[in-house]
N, C-alpha and C positions, 0 to 999 in steps of 0.2 A: 449572555450575562447571567450570572447567578449571584445570590445574596446570602448572607448569613442567616437571615430569618425572613418571614413573610413581611414585607414592608408595604406601607401605604403607597397609593399611587400619587399622592400629593408630594410636592418637593420636601426633601428631608431637612430637618433642622441642621444636621451635620452628616458627613459621610467620609469614610476612609476608602477611597477607591484603590483596589489592589490590581495592578497590571500584571497578569500572569505571563503574558508574552514577554514582558521585560524580565521577569524572573527566569524564564527558560533561556533567554538570551544571555543572562548573567551566568547561568550554569555552564553554558557552552563556552563562554569566555574563560571561566575558571578552569574548566577541563583543559582548554588549550594551554593555560599557564601552569598546569599541574605536572608537567614533565613526565607524562605517562602514568602518574599515580592515580588511583581511584579517588573519587570525590565524595565526601560525606556532606550532605546538606543538613546543617544544624538548625533544627526547628524548635529549640527550647523557647520558653516563655511565649507560647502561642506564636511561634515563628517570628520572634522579635516584634510582636504586636500585629503581624500580618495575617494570622490564621494558620494554624499548624497543618491541618489536614489538607486544605486546598494547595498550600505551598509545597507540602511534601509530595503530593501527587504531581504537581507541575515540575518539580525538581527531578523526580524520578523519570518523568517522560523525556526530560532533556538530557539524561545520561548520568545523573548521580546514582550511585549504587549502594550508598549507606545513608542512614538517617541518624541524627544525634539529638539527644535531649539531655537536659540537666537531671531531672528527677525521673524515677521509675514510673510515677503516676502519669507523667507526660507521655512516656513511651507506651504505656498500656492503653492510653487513649488512641494512639495511632493503630495499635493492633486491633482494638475494638472497632475502628473505622474501616477495617478490611485490608490494612496494609500488612499482609501476612507473609509475603514472599520477598521481604527485604530485610537485610541486617539492620538492627537498631541498637545503638550503644547508649546507655544511660549511666551517668557518673556521679551524681550527688546523692549519697546514701547517708542515712543515720541509723543507729541501732534500732532494731525492731521493724525495719522497713519491709516492704512487700517482696521479700526475696523469693518465696515459693511461687508467687504469681509471676514474677519475672522469669524464673526458670521455666515454668510451664508455658509461658508465652514465647519462649525461645529468644529472649533478649540477651544481648551482650551486656554484662554488668562490670563496672569498674571496681577494682579492689586496691585500696591504698594502704591497708594495714591488717594486722592479724585478726582484729575483732571482726572485720568484714569477711575475711576468708573463713573464719569459724561459722559465721551466720550463713554464708552462701553454701558451704558444704552441708550444713544441717538441713537447709532447704532442699538441696539436691537429694539427700537421703529421703526426705519426706515425699518429694515429687517422684522419686524412682527413676530419675534421669539426670545425666550430668549437666552442670551449669556451664554456660559459656562465659569465661572470665577474662577480663583484660587487666593486667597489672599496670598500675600507674606509678611512674617514677617522679619524684620531686627533684628536678634538675636545677632548680634555682628560683622558681616562682614563689615558693614559701607558702603555698595554699595547700590544696589537697595533693596526694601523692606520697609515696614512700621515700623517706630520706635515704641517701646513699649508704649510710652506716647500717641501716636496717634492711637493705635490699637483699642481701644474701639469705637472711633468715626467711623473708617473705617468699623468695624464689624457692628455697628448699621445701617449705611447707606446701606451697602451691604444686610443686612437682610431686610431692607425696600424695596430695589429694587427687592429682591427675592419674597417678599410677593406681590409685584405689577406685578409679572410675567415677569419681564424684564431680570432677570439673574437667573442662578442656580449656587450656590456656590459649585463647584465640588472638590476643593482642598484647603488645608492649607499647606504652605511650607516655607522653608528657605534654607540657604546655608552656609556651613562651611567656615571659614577663614583659619584654620590651620590643617585640617584633615590629611594633608600630613606630619605633624610633630608629630610623635607618642608621646603621653603623654603631648602634649601642653595643658596648663590649660584652654585655651579658648574652647577646645572641650567640656569638661564637662559643662563649664559655658553656652555655647550656647545650649546644650541639655536641661539644666535646664530651660533656658529662653524660649525655643521652647515649652516645655511641659506646662509651665505657660500660654503662649499665646494660645496654643491649648485648654487648659482647659477653658480659658475665652471664646473663641469663641464658643466652644461646649456648654458651660453653658448658653450662650445666645440663643442657638437654631440652630447653624450651624451644619449640618450633612454632612460632606465632603465624597466624594467617596474615596479620597486618602489623606494621610498626609505624607510628605516626606521632608527630609533634607540631606540624604546621597548622596554624590558625589562618584566618583571612589575610592579615598583613604578610605573614611568612609565605603563604601561597603566592602572593603577588610579587614579592621582592626577595625571597630567600630560597632560590631553587634547590640548593643543597640540603634543604630541610624536608623535602617532599617525601622521601622514603616510599612506602607502599600506598599511603592514603593521606589526603589533606582534609582538614575539617574547616569547611567554609561556613561562616556565620553571617556577620553583618554584610560582607561583600555580596552574598547571595541576593540581598534585598536592594542592591544598587547604591549602598551608602559606603563612602570611603572610610576605611578603618582609622584614618588620621589625615588631617589636612596636609601634613608633611609628605605623605605618600602621593598626593595628587588628588584632583577632583574625581568624581565618578567618571566623567567623560574621559579624562586623561588615563584612567585605569581600564577603559573599555566597558564600563558598567552603566546601567541605567536605573535610577531610583524607581522603586516598585509602588510606593505608597504616595497618594495625593490626598491631603486632608483639606476639606473645605466645609463651609457652613453657609446658610442662607442669611443675608442681612435681615435682622428682625425689625429694625426701626431706624428711620432717618429723621432728624429734627434739627431745627435751627435754634441756636442759643446765643446769648449776648457775650461780649467780652467779659472776662473775669469770672466766668462760670466754672465752678469746681466740677471735677469729673471723678466718679467712683470713690471708693472708701478712702478716707484720709485726705482727700483733695490734694493728692501729690501732683496732680496736673490741673492747671487752670487755663482756660482758653485765653489766647493773647488778644483776640478781638472777636467780633461777630463771626460765627462759623457754623458749620453743620457737623453733627456727630452721628456716627453709625454704630448701632448695637450689634455685636457679633455673639450669637447665642451658644458659645462654648466657653468652658473655664477649666479650672484646675481639677474639677471632678471628672472631666473628660480627658485629662492628661496634659492640658496646656500648662506649661510650667509657670507658676506664679513668680519665679525669679526673673522671668522675662517682662515683668510689668514695666511699662514705660519704654520698652525697647523692642519687643517682638514685632516682626514685620508681617504684613498682610497685603495681598493684592485685592483691591476693590475697584471696580470700574476702570481696569487697565492701569492703575497707579499703585505704587507701593505706599502703604499707610503704616503708621506705627502705633502700637498699643498706647492709648492715652490713659495714664493713671494705672491703678492696680487691676490686675486680673482677678476676678472674683470666682466663686465656685462654679458658676454656671454661665458666665458671660464676661465680656469685656467691651471696651469702647475704643473706636478709632476716630480721630479728628479728620474729617473729610475736606477741610479747608474750603468750604463753600460749595463743593460738588454735592449733587443730590441724586445718587443712584436710587433706583426703585427698591422698595422693600421686596425681599425675595431674591435679589441679585446675588450671585455667587461671590463669596469671599474666600480666597484660597490662602490658607496658612502656609502650606508648603507642598512641593511637588518636584518634578524633575527640573523645572526651571525653563522649560520650552516656551512658555507663554509670558516669560518675564516674572513669574511668581517666585517667592522665596523658596529656599530649599531647607531640608532638615538641618543642614550645617549652619544656615543663617540663624535658625532658632537656637541651635546649640550655642552659637557665639553670643546671642542675646541673653541667654540664660546662664552663661558661664558653665556649660556642661559639654557633653559629647553627643554626637548625632545618634549614637546607639540609644541613649536614653530618650531622645525626642520621639522616635518611632515606637519604641517598646512601651512607653507609658500611656499611649492613647487608649482610653478606657473602653470597657465593654458596652457602654451605652451609645457609643459611636458605631453605627452599623458598618461592617466591612462589605463592600460591594465589589464582586469579582468580575473582571472583564478579561476577554480573550482566553477564556477556557477553551480547550479544544479536545478532540477525540483522544489524543495521546494521554491527556490528563485522566480521562475517564477509564482508559484501559488499565490504569494502575489501581483502580478501586477494587 
């Protein structure tokens, strides 16, 4: 086992245990579902809260061949950690970004418009080497990406820069809007538009290394979208992209993160006792309360006040009253677990504990947000690292 930092030998206030064996198994499942396409492990936002570098290494050891980040800064951290012999795509750029650093680090950079093409070609001139550029098409998501009406101009200018030796067009790609909604008409419409934009670019002379549009839900349910590469994000971490697609177990996935804390205090209180700010919860009768020392500063969603589930002493408990910045309370119903006993907020569910999806339901959000928002003061504790992970260092 390794940890994110040097941790005390005493029990931790809280911990997010990251099961790298589960992550590797998820990669193997996704590779099997990818119809022969290569697999990109998306490790943006610190690997959705799981830790980018350890998760990237584990994913590569299990057969992923690309890494993906949102920002160039995230990608540069991976390079600095020694992940130098793997392709990394970063796609969220703003004017004045670290283009030259990205070019010199041999990153693949996404270009969605003329301003970005101008900046990356200028950086390539400064660096004295061509930039690896992937042109992104907006096929209907309406976020980043080049609109179909502007595609011809972007392709023309990119090909000119390629002929001048300033860039290499390594990819053509897009992103789905509703792949997590089975049968949504936009899925077929975006695929049709993507094929049209691919055909135009390739007809003009673009010869990309990879063409890709499939995210996690499309990897799992839309095989015709796999092309050369699939970008797997949330599924990599064993979280279902949407309840409508199935549970993690039904999709062949296993949740990677288990969030737990040590019970800080157990005390008896009389009936009618208010609990936490605003007294939105009042005890129905004499009972015991348990103090759980994590709160919204740790990423526990305040919107789950009065609803978030926790496993304490082998039983599901519910957050009593408001979740505060550093702590919340559960009504133990007269039970008296010892201080220091484990309280599990979420995990795979094997021991009867809640899952990230249960917390998402309680907070009115999605499971992506539950795992990604867990804050930096909760130590990540990595289990089941193996030699294959270390070989990618």
